[in-house]
Residue, then its C-alpha position, 0 to 999 in steps of 0.5 A: m558449625n558442630t563447636v558451636a553447637m556444643i557450646i550452647l548445648i552446654g550453655i542451655i544445660v547450665l542455664i537450666a542447672k541453675t534456674v532449676k533448684v531441686v530441694p529434698q525432703q525435710h529441708a529448706w533452702v533460703l534464697e536471696r536475690l540480689g545480695k537480699y532476701h527474696t524468699t525459702l525455696q521449700p521441698g520440691l521443684n523450684v525456678v530460680i533466676p541465673f545469674i541474680d539470685r543465690i542459694a545463701y543458707k540450706h538448713n535440715l529442718t529434722e530433728i538435731p542432737l548437738d552434743v553440749p561439751s561438760q562444764i566443772c558447775i558450782t553446787k550451791d554447797n560449793t561442792q565442783l561437779q563435771v556436767g555434760g548434755v545433749l541438747y535437741f532442737q529443730i528448725t523451725d523458720a529458716k530465713l530466722a535462723s540464717y540471719g537472727s544469728s551468726n551462729y545457732i549453734l554456737a548461741i544454743t551451745q553456751l546459752s545452755q551450758t550458762t543457764l546449766r551452771s545458774v540452775i545447778g548453782k541454785m541446788e545443793l549436791d544431793r539434789t542435783f542427783e534427785e533433781r535431773n528431770f528439773i534440771n533438763h526441764s529449766i534448761v528447756s524453757s529458758l533455751d525455748e525462750a531464747a532461740l525463738n529469736w534464731g527459728v530454733k526450737v528447744l525440743r529437749y535437753e537430757i544430762k549426759d553425764l554429772t561427775p563429782p570430784n573423787e573424794i565426794l565419789h569416796a565419801m558418797q560410796s562410804q555414807i551408801t556403806a553404813e546406810r546398807e549396814k544399817r539396813a542389815l542391823i535393823a534387819q536383823s534386830e526385826g528377824r530375833q525380834q520375830e523369833q522371840i515372838n515365835l518362841a513366845n507363842a510357840a510356849k504358850l501354845s505349848a502350855i495351852a496344850k499341855s493345860e488341857g491334855d492334863k485337864q482331859a487326864t484328870i477327867n478321865r482318870a475321874a472318870a475311871e475310878a467312879e466307875a471303878i466305884l461303881a463297879v464295886a458298889q453293883a459287884n458289892a449289891k450282886a453279892i449282898a442278893m447272891v446271899g440273900e437268896a443263898i440264905n433263903t434256900r434248904g441248908g443257907i442258914e447252916a450254911i452261915n453258921l459255920k461261915v459265921a463260925e469259921q471267921f470267928v475263929a479265924a479272927f479270934s486266933q488271928l488277935a491272939k498273934t500279932n498283939n502282946t495284950l489278948i483281951v477275950p470275951a467275960n463268957l469265952g466259955d460259953m461260946s456257943s452261946l455267942l453263936a447263937s445270938a450271932m444267928q439270932i441275928v442273921k435270922k431277924q435280918n431274914 
């Protein structure tokens, strides 16, 4: 009796397990009834009919990365490129993903490769390195339109590697090196040009400063000479004034007479020493009359 009860209990447990299905979050299970699509089980607790209903497909609805194998592509200028990428997609319709294609993963992989070859074939080698975003967008647009029939949404495509042949790599490296050397030479020439400009500007400023200095020195010398002439004139005027005052004092005339006589004799004696030809006044004997004449002039001036 206990054995029969145990068998019945086990049968009930199996029946419950066959009847109740728990679908995880972000998953979708396709249910077939008698071999025909019946419904898609949503996440949570679901009840099915044992031995009649069958879970035919289980799909993950999260974003799935798919590694697209590398392949050789020919560019517009007949250069071979080895290109590989990563495709990101998401199942949006579990029914179409189950029955729209026998293998939707293989389908989107092959379509992404053929689309990539077509896009690369329309571009030259240099553009393939510059237009990665354009290539990615073109592949996503083409795949997304076709993948709708498979219940799949292609989210994005990223080029993982883009490798040209070795000889192309060497040529590109040489081109880059030449371009860098060209930029270095241009920078050096511009540096020398700027140096010459700086030197010319410095020489110009130095010449201007020197001319300004010479000008100021000339002005200073002229001012000094003017001050000296003025000082001499003022000294002479002062001396003449003092002589005039001395003449008006007592004994001034006698002092003048004596000074004029001394200068006359000194000048005459000097003339006799320095010249071979001696010119003397006709009335040399009458020296006193000459002195008297000179003093008379002084008196009239006074």
